[in-house]
C-alpha positions as CSV (number, residue, x, y, z in Angstrom):
1,M,-97.5,-81.9,15.9
2,E,-100.7,-79.9,16.4
3,P,-100.3,-76.1,16.3
4,G,-99.9,-74.5,19.7
5,R,-97.5,-71.8,21.0
6,A,-94.0,-71.6,19.5
7,L,-90.9,-69.6,20.4
8,D,-88.1,-68.9,18.0
9,L,-84.9,-68.0,19.7
10,G,-82.6,-65.9,17.5
11,C,-85.4,-65.4,15.0
12,G,-83.6,-63.0,12.8
13,T,-86.0,-61.4,10.3
14,G,-88.8,-63.7,11.4
15,T,-89.2,-66.0,8.4
16,T,-89.8,-69.1,10.6
17,V,-92.2,-67.3,13.0
18,L,-94.3,-66.1,10.1
19,W,-94.4,-69.6,8.6
20,L,-95.5,-71.0,11.9
21,A,-98.2,-68.4,12.3
22,Q,-99.5,-69.2,8.8
23,Q,-99.7,-72.8,9.9
24,G,-102.0,-71.9,12.9
25,W,-99.3,-71.5,15.6
26,T,-99.1,-68.5,17.9
27,A,-95.5,-67.7,17.5
28,V,-93.0,-65.4,19.3
29,G,-89.6,-64.5,17.9
30,V,-86.8,-63.1,20.0
31,D,-83.6,-61.6,18.6
32,F,-81.0,-59.1,19.9
33,S,-80.8,-57.3,16.6
34,S,-83.0,-54.2,16.4
35,L,-82.7,-54.2,12.6
36,A,-83.8,-57.8,12.3
37,I,-86.8,-57.3,14.7
38,E,-87.8,-54.1,12.8
39,S,-87.7,-56.1,9.5
40,A,-89.7,-59.0,11.1
41,R,-92.4,-56.6,12.4
42,R,-92.7,-55.0,9.0
43,K,-93.1,-58.4,7.3
44,A,-95.7,-59.5,10.0
45,D,-98.1,-56.6,9.3
46,W,-100.6,-58.8,7.7
47,T,-100.0,-62.0,9.7
48,S,-102.0,-62.7,12.9
49,G,-100.4,-64.9,15.5
50,A,-96.9,-63.6,15.1
51,M,-95.1,-61.4,17.6
52,F,-91.5,-60.2,17.9
53,V,-89.4,-59.1,20.8
54,E,-86.0,-57.5,20.8
55,G,-83.7,-58.7,23.4
56,D,-81.3,-61.3,24.9
57,V,-82.4,-64.9,24.7
58,T,-80.6,-65.6,28.0
59,R,-82.9,-63.1,29.7
60,L,-86.4,-64.0,28.5
61,D,-87.9,-63.4,32.0
62,E,-86.8,-59.7,31.7
63,L,-88.4,-59.5,28.3
64,E,-91.7,-60.7,29.5
65,V,-91.7,-63.6,27.1
66,D,-94.3,-65.7,28.9
67,G,-94.8,-69.4,28.4
68,P,-95.7,-72.0,28.4
69,F,-94.6,-72.9,24.9
70,D,-95.1,-76.2,23.1
71,L,-92.3,-75.8,20.7
72,V,-89.0,-73.9,20.9
73,L,-86.8,-73.5,17.8
74,D,-83.2,-72.4,17.6
75,V,-81.7,-72.3,14.2
76,G,-78.2,-71.1,14.8
77,C,-78.6,-69.1,18.0
78,F,-77.2,-71.3,20.8
79,H,-73.7,-71.7,19.3
80,G,-73.5,-67.9,19.2
81,V,-74.3,-67.4,22.8
82,P,-71.2,-66.8,24.9
83,V,-70.1,-69.9,26.8
84,R,-70.5,-68.1,30.1
85,R,-74.2,-67.4,29.3
86,R,-75.2,-70.8,27.9
87,D,-76.5,-72.2,31.3
88,A,-78.7,-69.1,31.5
89,Y,-80.0,-69.8,28.0
90,V,-81.0,-73.3,29.1
91,R,-82.6,-72.1,32.3
92,Q,-84.7,-69.5,30.4
93,A,-85.7,-72.1,27.7
94,A,-86.7,-74.6,30.4
95,G,-88.6,-71.9,32.3
96,V,-90.9,-71.1,29.3
97,T,-91.7,-74.6,28.1
98,R,-94.4,-76.9,29.4
99,P,-93.6,-80.5,30.3
100,G,-93.5,-82.6,27.1
101,A,-92.7,-79.6,24.9
102,R,-90.3,-80.0,22.0
103,M,-87.1,-78.1,21.4
104,M,-85.2,-78.2,18.1
105,I,-81.7,-76.8,18.0
106,F,-79.6,-76.5,14.8
107,A,-76.0,-75.8,15.8
108,F,-72.7,-75.7,14.0
109,G,-70.2,-78.1,15.2
110,A,-66.5,-79.1,15.5
111,R,-65.2,-77.8,12.2
112,W,-67.0,-74.4,12.1
113,R,-65.7,-71.1,13.5
114,W,-67.1,-67.6,13.1
115,L,-66.3,-64.4,14.9
116,G,-68.1,-64.5,18.2
117,S,-69.2,-68.1,18.0
118,T,-68.1,-71.2,19.8
119,R,-68.7,-74.5,18.3
120,T,-71.3,-76.8,19.8
121,R,-71.0,-80.5,20.2
122,E,-73.4,-83.2,21.4
123,P,-71.6,-83.7,24.8
124,E,-72.2,-80.1,25.6
125,I,-75.9,-80.3,24.6
126,R,-76.3,-83.4,26.8
127,R,-74.5,-81.8,29.7
128,R,-76.2,-78.4,29.6
129,F,-79.8,-79.5,28.7
130,G,-79.9,-82.9,30.4
131,Q,-81.6,-81.9,33.7
132,A,-84.5,-80.1,32.0
133,F,-84.7,-81.9,28.6
134,E,-84.3,-85.4,27.2
135,I,-82.4,-85.6,23.9
136,E,-84.6,-87.7,21.7
137,R,-82.2,-87.8,18.7
138,V,-79.4,-86.0,16.9
139,T,-79.3,-85.7,13.2
140,L,-75.9,-84.8,11.7
141,G,-75.9,-82.2,9.0
142,R,-73.7,-82.0,5.9
143,E,-73.4,-78.2,5.5
144,P,-71.6,-76.8,7.2
145,S,-69.4,-79.7,8.1
146,G,-70.0,-80.7,11.8
147,A,-73.5,-79.2,12.0
148,A,-76.3,-81.1,13.7
149,W,-80.0,-80.9,14.6
150,F,-80.7,-81.7,18.3
151,F,-84.3,-82.8,19.0
152,L,-85.2,-82.5,22.7
153,R,-88.3,-83.0,24.8
154,R,-89.0,-81.2,28.1
155,H,-89.1,-83.4,31.2
């Protein structure tokens, strides 16, 4: 995939955003943790093409995170979004991606529980994302048990 514009939802301290920027991408990371965003911004001092925004991934339009993006990454964010906000997450992700854009979601599955997290299974991904995205493939993970990568493409 040629470098373009990337969005990392739940970017934490920005490791993936910085790597993408070093590969030629213009990358934006969003996370609700002010400490994580502060750390990411410090690490990005000498990296052009990386930007970080503190806020709620289910409210990208309020954060002025403007698309269109060619790639959206989510490594462990979606399954931490409260169930009642997950449709908003999908609407926001769809709203900032161009047709044909790719989205990659790593989510913990059926055997994993963590305070504030609800497990994510393939049927939920298909149901919630199906109108805006096509699921191209699902790759099951080994650690933690029940985890999976979901590879989607924007309609």
